[in-house]
Structures are given as C-alpha cells and as structure tokens.
N, C-alpha and C positions, 0 to 999 in steps of 0.2 A: 273649235271654240265658236259659239254663236255670238254674233255682235249684239249690242244693246241699241235700242231706239230711244233717243233723248228728245222729248217733245217740249218745245218752248211755249209755255202757256201762261207765263206770268203777266202778260199784258191783258189778259181776259177781263178781269174785274174793272180795270180802269177805263177801258174803251167802251164797255157796254153796260156797266152797272150790274154787278152780280154775274151770273153765268148766262145771261139772256142770249149772248151771241152763239151759244151752243144750240143753234137753230136746227130743228129737225128738217132735213132736206131730202132724206131717203124715203122710200115707200112706207117704212115703219118708224118714222121719226129719227132715222140715223143722222148723226152729225157728220160733217166732213172728216173730223178726227176719227170717227169710227171706221171709216173706209181706209184711212192711213194705217190704222193699227191692224185691221184685218189683212191688208196687203203686206204689212211688215211681218206678220206671223207666217204667212205663206211664202214670204221671201226669205225665211230662215232666221229671223231675229229671235233671240231667246229671252230678252228682258225688256221691260218698259221703265223709263224714268221720266217723270214729269217735273218740270220746274214751274212753280206757281207762287202766288203771294200768300203769305201765312194767313191773311185775314179772310180768305175764302176756302181754307183747308176743309172744314167740316162739310160745306156744300159740295166741294169738289169730290171728296171721298165718297159721299153718299150718291151723287148723281153720275159720276164718271168712273172712278176707280173700281167701284163695285161691279161694274159691267164686265171688266176685263180680268178680274182676279182669278177666275176659274180657267182662264185660257192661257195666261202668261204671267210670270212673276212681275210685280209692280212696286216701284218705289217712288216716293214723292220728296222733292227737295224744295227749298224756298229761296226766292230772290228778295233781298231787302236793300234799300238804298243806303242803309247804315253799315252794310257788310263790306267794309273797306280794309285795306292793309294797315298794319300798325303805322301810326304817325299821321293818319288822315282822318278827318271827320267830315261828315256831309255838310256842305255849305247851307246856310240859312236860305230858305226860299226854294230849295230844290225839291221838286215833287216827281220828276221823271225818273224812271229806273235808269240804270247806267248802261243799258244797251244789251244787244244779243250776246256779245262775248262775255260780259259780266254774268249773264244768265247761264252760259255754258260752264263757267267756273264753279257754279254751285253744285255741279255733279262730281267734283273731283274726289270726294270721299266714298262714293258709292259705285263709281264706274272704273273698273280695272281691266277692261277688255276693249277691243276696237268698237267704236260707236258711231252712229249716224245722228245728225241734228236736223230737225225739221220744224217748221212753223205749225202751230196747232190748227190754223184756219185755212190752209191751202190743200186743195185736192191734187195730189201728185200722180196718182195712177199706178196700176199694178206693175207695169214694166219697170218703172223707176225704182221701186223697192226691190225688184228682182235683181237688177244690175248692181245696185248698191250693196245689197245683202251678199251677193256673190263675191264682189271685190273684197269686202271686209272679212268675210269668212275664209277666204283663201290666203290672207296675209299670213306669213310665217309667225310662229309664236315669238313674242318679244319684239315684233316689228316696231320700228320708230321712224318718224319723219316721212312716212309714206301715206299721204292723205289722198282724198278724192272729192269730187264734186259732181253731182248730176247736172249736166248741161242740157237744159231743155231747148228744143228748137224754137226760136223766137216766134215763128209763125203759129206754134201750138200754144202760145201763152197770152194771146191778145184778148181784150174785152170788146164786146160789140157796142158797149155803151160810152166809150171814150178812150182817152190815152191811158197808158200804163207806164210805170217806172220799172226798169229792169237793169240788171248789171250785165252789160254786153262783154262777153269773154273772148280773149285771144289765147290761142294755144300754140306750142311749138310743134315741130315735126313728130315728136314722140307722143304728142297728145297731152302734154303737161301744160297746165295753166300758166300763162305769162302775165296777164293783166285782167282786171275786172274794172270796167268804166261804167259808172252809174249814169244812165240816161233817163231823165224824168218824164219825157213825153215821147211815147212810141205808139204808132197806130198805122193802119194801112192808108196810104195816100195813092189814089188811082190804082188800087190793087197791089201796090208794092209796100212791103213792110218798111217803115221809115222812122227815123228819130229826128228830133229838132236839135240842131247843134248850137254852140255858144252864140252864134250870130243870128239865131232864129230861123235858119234855113233847114228844110227837110232833106235828110240824107238817106237814100235808099240802101237797104241791106238784104242779103239773101234770107229766104224763109228759114233755112236750116242753120243760121248763125246761132251758136250756143249762148244761152243766157243763164245767169244764176237765179234760182228761186229759193235760195237759202236751204238747200238740201246737200249737206256736207257729210263726209266720212273722215274720222280722225282715229289715231291711236292715242293711248292715255298720256303719252309724253306731251301732248298738246296743252294739257292743263298747266304744266310747269312754265312753259313759254308764256301762256296767257297770264299767269300770276305775275311773272317778272315784268312783262310789258305793261301790265295794268298800273304798276307803280310809276313807270315813265309817263304813261298816258295821264295819270292824275296830276303829276307834277306840272304838266303843260296845260291841263284843262280844268283843274279843280275849281277855278273861279268862274267858269262858264256853266251856269246851272242847266243849260240845255245840251251840253256835250254828251255824246254817247259812244261807248266802246263797242264797235261793231265787229262781227266776225271777219268781214273782208279786210279790215284794217290790220288785224293780226296775221291773216293769211298772206296778204301782200308783203308784209314785213318779212315773213319767213321765206317767201319765194325770192324776194329781192336780195336777201342775204345768202341765198342758196343753202339755207338750213334744211328746208323740206321741199318735197315735190307734191303737186296736187294733180292727179290724173283727172282729166275731164271725161266723164262717162256719158256716152250718148244714150238717149232714150227715145222711144217712139211714143211714150205717154204724152197725153195732152193735159197740160195743167189747166185748172180753172179754179175760180174763187169768187167771192162776192166783193169785188172791188167797189162797185156802185150798187145802190139799192135796186136799181133796174136789172142787175145781173141775177138776182135771186131766182126768178122763175126759170131763167135759162139753165142755171145750175141744177135745179130740180128736174128739168127735162133731160139734161145730159145724164144725170145719175139714173133716171128711169130707163133711158135708152140702154145704158150699160147692163142694168138688171135684166131688161127684156132680151138682150143679146147673150145672156148667160155668163157675163163677166163676174157678176156678184149674185149671191142668193138674195131673195127678197128681204129676209131678216138676217142680219149679220151675227148678233150676239144674243 
C-alpha cells in the first residue's frame, strides 16, 4: 500500500497575500513544493492531499493542482477556523488558524492509509522522502500507534542569514523519540552549532543532533487521537485567541502516555528554505547546484 503525502498549505494566503509565496526558485520557475512532490513520487508515495483555505481554492487548483494531476492522484481539503467540535464556537477576534494539528485533522475523511505530513514551503531533499516513504510503505496492513519523524541533522538546517528556531529531539536506545524541545535561537558560534538557553547563554551541540522540521509519518488512527485531544485543548485554550494546536503537542502527549512510538529516521538530506529574504538567492543557487549535479531534471513537471 502506497502512503499519502499530506501537504500543509493553509497558511499560504494569509502570510503572503494570494499565492505570491509560490516563488519560482528552480531553473524553470519551480517552487520548493514542486521539488517535495517530485521527491515524494520517486520515494513511493501514491497520493497527494493538500490542506488549504477555501478562499483561494480556485487560484490553487489552477496554478498548483493542475501541474500534478497527470502524475499522481490529488485531493484538496480545507482548514477553517470555524471548523470546531460540537459545543465550541470560534471566539470573537480570532483570526489565526488553529495550528498544524488542526490542519492535519482536515484530512480525516480522505486519508485511510499511512501518511506523511510536510510544510509546503520547506525544501526537505530527496533522501528524506526516500527514508520516510520506505518506513510508511513497509508498515503491516492495519498498523496502529507506529509513527515516525524525519530527524534532520541540525548542522544541515541552519541559515547563513541569522538564527533559526528548531525542535531539538532526544531519542532512546531504540531510536524512538522521547522529547522535542523548541529552541528559538540556533546558529553557529565560533564554528559550533549552539542554541541560546533560558538564561541567554549559548550552549553547544553536535552537528548531527536530530531536529524536527515538521516532517512526520502517521497511521490513520492518529486522526481519532487528534479529534479527542482537540476537545481538551479547546476547553483549556478557547479564550486565548492566539493559541495553536501544534503537531508536537499531540505527539508528546501520545509518547508520554506510552500510547504510541515515534521512530526518529536519520537523513543525509540538507534542509533549506527562505527563512529570511536574504536566503532567497542562496536557495536558488543550491537548487541549481542540485540540478547541475543530476539530482533533479531541469524541468520537473
């Protein structure tokens, strides 16, 4: 059974106005998302699901979905801030979506097989999709509570333009995730990858320390856990108009309760993205170098 790739793209319109952030960075105007989908297809994924906002559906179908339809089955689902469990209504003044795990919930009616979750605007690289696709496709039929996360080596995820925020991961001897701690300022200090701790001191870590880049693998039972826990989350947070229901919140709960395990998959891929405006040319150059090296064709789709 081929896994599904679930692409979180609901933040697009709000952050950039329309679909302007689908910036052509490849030699023929390819977007970062085009490379992810190309890598996913050759990594063994069999279906694409996008979660977007309803208000840019027409634009999205014309500019984005039409590119992939002849290559892989595609479905589109919608994230809406009013899509809440019975008994809850969106508080007045809330404009922010309810976060990444709320976005994941929107796929529950169309995804019945193991699936991966990625951000639309991160370049994850060929090897990461290969290891993720392999893990998900080798799960026994009907598998439950057996999840995974691609752990990028922190040294492969830095920006040359400033600090980055990353979820620093710890794993047990079996390679299962035990914690994810969000660190908001990470950069090289005197050549050593370092993060700023709660006291403002720089703490050095190994280059190969795994970090989360929001590249997860789940089985469909994850939807039910997410639905149930969303009710608890809303009871505690409905009054906070900026609260968000993030994937690591759900994952940490399942790990701590010993309900599920999350295998940390190592990858040699180098993540990159446009964290700062100054990163754009660097990303263009890196993609061109990969094309020149034969990793990708000059024209993807």
